[in-house]
Each structure stands twice: as structure tokens, then as C-alpha cells.
Backbone as a printed PyTorch tensor [residue, N CA C, xyz], in Angstrom:
tensor([[[203.3080, 102.2440,  11.9900],
         [203.1600, 103.6480,  11.5820],
         [203.6040, 103.8620,  10.1190]],

        [[202.7220, 104.5350,   9.4450],
         [203.0730, 104.8620,   8.0530],
         [203.8360, 105.9820,   7.8650]],

        [[204.8580, 105.8870,   7.0620],
         [205.7690, 107.0040,   6.7820],
         [205.8470, 107.2810,   5.3320]],

        [[206.4420, 108.3450,   4.9350],
         [206.5930, 108.6490,   3.4720],
         [208.1040, 108.9770,   3.1890]],

        [[208.4940, 108.1400,   2.2220],
         [210.0010, 108.1040,   1.8220],
         [209.8810, 109.0870,   0.4610]],

        [[210.8760, 109.9580,   0.3230],
         [211.0640, 110.6830,  -0.9160],
         [212.4280, 110.4520,  -1.4780]],

        [[212.5440, 110.6880,  -2.7880],
         [213.8180, 110.6540,  -3.5370],
         [213.7450, 111.6350,  -4.6370]],

        [[214.8870, 112.4570,  -4.7100],
         [215.0730, 113.3990,  -5.6810],
         [216.5670, 113.4910,  -6.0520]],

        [[216.8580, 112.9130,  -7.2560],
         [218.2560, 112.8760,  -7.6700],
         [218.9170, 111.9080,  -6.6940]],

        [[220.0160, 112.3600,  -6.0720],
         [220.8440, 111.6500,  -5.2200],
         [220.3850, 111.9200,  -3.8420]],

        [[219.3620, 112.7740,  -3.4950],
         [218.8500, 112.9280,  -2.2050],
         [217.6250, 112.1230,  -1.8460]],

        [[217.5720, 111.6720,  -0.5300],
         [216.5090, 110.9520,  -0.0870],
         [216.1690, 111.2350,   1.3740]],

        [[214.9220, 110.8810,   1.8530],
         [214.6910, 111.0450,   3.1560],
         [213.3360, 110.5170,   3.5190]],

        [[212.9210, 110.4670,   4.8100],
         [211.6370, 109.9250,   5.2120],
         [211.1060, 110.9070,   6.2300]],

        [[209.8290, 111.0690,   6.2270],
         [209.0510, 111.7880,   7.1750],
         [207.6920, 111.3300,   7.3920]],

        [[207.0650, 111.8490,   8.4330],
         [205.6700, 111.3620,   8.7790],
         [204.5180, 112.1250,   8.1180]],

        [[204.8800, 112.9590,   7.1800],
         [203.7680, 113.7820,   6.6190],
         [203.9470, 113.7750,   4.9970]],

        [[202.9730, 113.3810,   4.2490],
         [203.0270, 113.4120,   2.7840],
         [203.4310, 114.6840,   2.1950]],

        [[202.8040, 115.8110,   2.7000],
         [202.9770, 117.0800,   2.1550],
         [204.4570, 117.6330,   2.4410]],

        [[204.9100, 117.3020,   3.6420],
         [206.2050, 117.6210,   3.9410],
         [207.2550, 116.8870,   2.9830]],

        [[206.9160, 115.5260,   2.8260],
         [207.8960, 114.8630,   1.9390],
         [207.9020, 115.3220,   0.5210]],

        [[206.6590, 115.6990,  -0.0380],
         [206.8130, 116.3210,  -1.4340],
         [207.5950, 117.7380,  -1.2330]],

        [[207.2530, 118.4330,  -0.3020],
         [208.0050, 119.7550,  -0.2920],
         [209.6120, 119.5730,  -0.1440]],

        [[210.0590, 118.6490,   0.6910],
         [211.5140, 118.2750,   0.7000],
         [212.0160, 117.7920,  -0.5850]],

        [[211.2760, 116.9070,  -1.2730],
         [211.6630, 116.3540,  -2.5990],
         [211.7360, 117.5600,  -3.6250]],

        [[210.7100, 118.4190,  -3.6100],
         [210.7570, 119.5550,  -4.4570],
         [212.0390, 120.4630,  -4.2130]],

        [[212.2350, 120.7770,  -2.9310],
         [213.4010, 121.5710,  -2.5690],
         [214.7260, 120.8940,  -3.1390]],

        [[214.9270, 119.6870,  -2.9320],
         [216.1170, 118.9940,  -3.4540],
         [216.1240, 118.7470,  -4.9120]],

        [[215.0350, 118.7520,  -5.6200],
         [215.0810, 118.7190,  -7.0810],
         [215.6850, 120.0560,  -7.5620]],

        [[215.4030, 121.1600,  -7.0080],
         [216.0140, 122.5170,  -7.3410],
         [217.4600, 122.4990,  -7.0410]],

        [[217.9100, 122.0040,  -5.9720],
         [219.2280, 121.8680,  -5.5510],
         [220.1870, 120.9480,  -6.3090]],

        [[219.5930, 119.7710,  -6.5380],
         [220.3190, 118.7120,  -7.3600],
         [220.1100, 118.7370,  -8.9110]],

        [[219.1480, 119.6020,  -9.3600],
         [218.9700, 119.6270, -10.8030],
         [218.1160, 118.5210, -11.2800]],

        [[217.5840, 117.6680, -10.3590],
         [216.8400, 116.5690, -10.6810],
         [215.5700, 116.8710, -11.3350]],

        [[215.1910, 116.1980, -12.4740],
         [213.9160, 116.4970, -13.1460],
         [212.7450, 115.6230, -12.6660]],

        [[213.0690, 114.5860, -11.8880],
         [211.8970, 113.6870, -11.4310],
         [212.1320, 113.4790,  -9.8870]],

        [[211.0120, 113.2110,  -9.2000],
         [211.1000, 112.8820,  -7.7880],
         [209.9370, 111.8650,  -7.4610]],

        [[210.1150, 111.1400,  -6.4470],
         [209.0950, 110.0480,  -6.0270],
         [208.8550, 110.2400,  -4.5530]],

        [[207.6600, 110.1010,  -4.0560],
         [207.2190, 109.9400,  -2.7670],
         [206.3220, 108.7070,  -2.6310]],

        [[206.5580, 107.9140,  -1.6670],
         [205.7620, 106.8120,  -1.5520],
         [205.5470, 106.4690,   0.0020]],

        [[204.4560, 105.6220,   0.2510],
         [204.2740, 105.2530,   1.4760],
         [205.0750, 104.0600,   1.8940]],

        [[205.7930, 104.1610,   3.1260],
         [206.6420, 103.0730,   3.5400],
         [206.4160, 102.6880,   5.0270]],

        [[206.9060, 101.6720,   5.4990],
         [207.0080, 101.3310,   6.8690],
         [208.3620, 100.8640,   7.1780]],

        [[208.7770, 100.9720,   8.4750],
         [210.1050, 100.4880,   8.8220],
         [210.0460,  99.0070,   9.1990]],

        [[210.8610,  98.2550,   8.5540],
         [210.9420,  96.7780,   8.8050],
         [212.1230,  96.5210,   9.5720]],

        [[211.8790,  96.0850,  10.9150],
         [213.0330,  95.8940,  11.7290],
         [213.0710,  94.4870,  12.1860]],

        [[212.5440,  93.5870,  11.3470],
         [212.5770,  92.1440,  11.6170],
         [213.9570,  91.6510,  11.9390]],

        [[214.1770,  91.1520,  13.0460],
         [215.4580,  90.9190,  13.7210],
         [216.2220,  89.7460,  12.7370]],

        [[215.5470,  88.9780,  12.1390],
         [216.2900,  87.8760,  11.4840],
         [216.7800,  88.3730,  10.1010]],

        [[216.5320,  89.5680,   9.7230],
         [216.9370,  90.1080,   8.3450],
         [218.1180,  91.1040,   8.5140]],

        [[219.0550,  90.9570,   7.7510],
         [220.0930,  91.9010,   7.6380],
         [219.7770,  93.1270,   6.7960]],

        [[218.6960,  92.9900,   6.1280],
         [218.1260,  94.0700,   5.2170],
         [217.0840,  94.7910,   5.7550]],

        [[217.1360,  95.1610,   7.1050],
         [216.2090,  95.8940,   7.7080],
         [216.2120,  97.3920,   7.0750]],

        [[215.0910,  98.0590,   7.3310],
         [214.9720,  99.5870,   6.7990],
         [213.5760,  99.7740,   6.3660]],

        [[213.5580, 100.8000,   5.5350],
         [212.1600, 101.2620,   4.9790],
         [211.7040, 100.5000,   3.7760]],

        [[210.5900,  99.8850,   3.7170],
         [210.1380,  99.2740,   2.6640],
         [208.7170,  99.7590,   2.3010]],

        [[208.4620,  99.6190,   0.9360],
         [207.1620, 100.0870,   0.3850],
         [206.0810,  99.2740,   0.9330]],

        [[204.9350,  99.8110,   1.3010],
         [203.8480,  99.0280,   1.9130],
         [202.5990,  99.2690,   0.8930]],

        [[202.8110,  99.7690,  -0.3030],
         [201.6540,  99.9840,  -1.0650],
         [200.8890, 101.2670,  -0.6140]],

        [[199.8310, 101.5380,  -1.0550],
         [199.1450, 102.7440,  -0.7630],
         [199.3180, 103.8500,  -1.7530]],

        [[199.8730, 105.0610,  -1.3490],
         [199.9060, 105.9700,  -2.3280],
         [201.3710, 106.3120,  -2.6590]],

        [[201.5050, 106.7470,  -4.0690],
         [202.7640, 107.1450,  -4.5960],
         [202.5080, 108.5180,  -5.3730]],

        [[203.3930, 109.3620,  -5.1020],
         [203.4830, 110.6970,  -5.8850],
         [204.6060, 110.7870,  -6.6860]],

        [[204.3960, 111.0720,  -8.0670],
         [205.6060, 111.3860,  -8.9170],
         [205.6580, 112.8120,  -9.3090]],

        [[206.7020, 113.3730,  -9.0170],
         [206.9240, 114.8280,  -9.3030],
         [207.8530, 115.0560, -10.4640]],

        [[207.4570, 115.9940, -11.2800],
         [208.1470, 116.3790, -12.5230],
         [208.2970, 117.8750, -12.4540]],

        [[209.6330, 118.2540, -12.6360],
         [210.0340, 119.6750, -12.5580],
         [210.0910, 120.1210, -14.0330]],

        [[209.3850, 121.2050, -14.2290],
         [209.3930, 121.9990, -15.4840],
         [209.7240, 123.4550, -15.1410]],

        [[210.8230, 123.8120, -15.5410],
         [211.3230, 125.2390, -15.2540],
         [211.4020, 125.2500, -13.6220]],

        [[210.8740, 126.2910, -13.0210],
         [211.0520, 126.4430, -11.6350],
         [209.8590, 125.7940, -10.7930]],

        [[208.9360, 125.0520, -11.5030],
         [207.6480, 124.5350, -10.9200],
         [207.7200, 123.0430, -10.7670]],

        [[207.1560, 122.4060,  -9.7720],
         [207.0770, 120.9930,  -9.6550],
         [205.6260, 120.6480,  -9.7450]],

        [[205.3110, 119.6780, -10.6530],
         [203.8730, 119.1440, -10.6310],
         [203.8140, 117.7980, -10.1900]],

        [[202.8750, 117.4650,  -9.3130],
         [202.7900, 116.0710,  -8.7290],
         [201.4890, 115.4070,  -9.1950]],

        [[201.6610, 114.1300,  -9.5060],
         [200.5290, 113.3010,  -9.9680],
         [200.5790, 112.0790,  -8.9190]],

        [[199.3110, 111.7230,  -8.3620],
         [199.2470, 110.5960,  -7.3960],
         [198.6010, 109.4940,  -7.9570]],

        [[198.8450, 108.3000,  -7.4350],
         [198.1670, 107.0500,  -7.8540],
         [198.2680, 106.1110,  -6.7140]],

        [[197.2990, 105.2080,  -6.5910],
         [197.2850, 104.0670,  -5.5910],
         [198.1070, 103.0830,  -6.2030]],

        [[198.9810, 102.4550,  -5.3020],
         [199.7830, 101.1350,  -5.7560],
         [199.4780, 100.0710,  -4.7360]],

        [[199.4410,  98.8430,  -5.2600],
         [199.1810,  97.5960,  -4.4760],
         [200.4300,  97.4300,  -3.5970]],

        [[200.2410,  96.6880,  -2.4330],
         [201.2510,  96.2910,  -1.6770],
         [202.2940,  95.3770,  -2.4430]],

        [[203.5180,  95.3050,  -2.0740],
         [204.4470,  94.3370,  -2.8040],
         [203.8800,  92.9790,  -2.7800]],

        [[203.9800,  92.2640,  -3.9610],
         [203.6570,  90.9980,  -4.0850],
         [202.1880,  90.7410,  -4.4260]],

        [[201.4250,  91.9420,  -4.7180],
         [199.9930,  91.8670,  -5.0740],
         [199.9590,  92.6450,  -6.4680]],

        [[199.3830,  91.9930,  -7.4510],
         [199.3530,  92.6500,  -8.7110],
         [198.0200,  93.2290,  -8.8190]],

        [[197.8320,  94.1290,  -9.8250],
         [196.5170,  94.7370,  -9.9850],
         [195.5080,  93.7420, -10.3100]],

        [[195.8140,  92.5980, -11.0460],
         [194.8760,  91.4830, -11.3030],
         [194.4430,  90.8240, -10.0970]],

        [[195.4570,  90.5190,  -9.0910],
         [194.9880,  90.0220,  -7.9370],
         [193.9840,  90.7530,  -7.0830]],

        [[194.2060,  92.1670,  -7.1160],
         [193.3050,  93.0490,  -6.3560],
         [191.9490,  93.0210,  -7.0020]],

        [[191.7940,  92.8690,  -8.3420],
         [190.5950,  93.0790,  -8.8950],
         [189.6830,  91.7600,  -8.7720]],

        [[190.3250,  90.6860,  -8.4760],
         [189.4830,  89.4160,  -8.3660],
         [189.0110,  89.2020,  -6.8700]]])
């Protein structure tokens, strides 16, 4: 299951909808005074042998939010899965 993690200042969360993740991040940008926020696709890693289980980036989409005054502008880009560079994807 693909999920969307968001971070804005000291606030963070996870939801199953990218639009909702951007809306929550923008809301907390206003509350925390953060100028930047990030939303990215993640999945839950519950591999039993790892003590570091939790949400991990899985590549896909990433949105960067920038607050200017009372408005948040989002830019999106595709990112490779962890461990895959842009050069590896092109070959």
C-alpha cells in the first residue's frame, strides 16, 4: 500500500491521499511558521528482523511546498527508489 508522508517544521504525519497530505502540511506550515514542507510516497516497512521498522521512502513522487505570505506553492517531481541513481534509471 502506498502512503504519503508529510513534514512541515516539527510536524509530520502520514495519510493515504497525496492531496490530503499536502493540505495537512500546508495547515501546519501556517501553525508552525515553517517556510518549507515535503510530501513523499512511502510504504510501511515492518520487516520483523529490523529494529528500525517504520515508514520508508519508496521513490515515486515528491512534492516540495514553499510558503510565500499566506500562500503555499507546490512543485512535484519523480524520484528514484532508494539505492537507484538517475544514471542507473537511464541505462
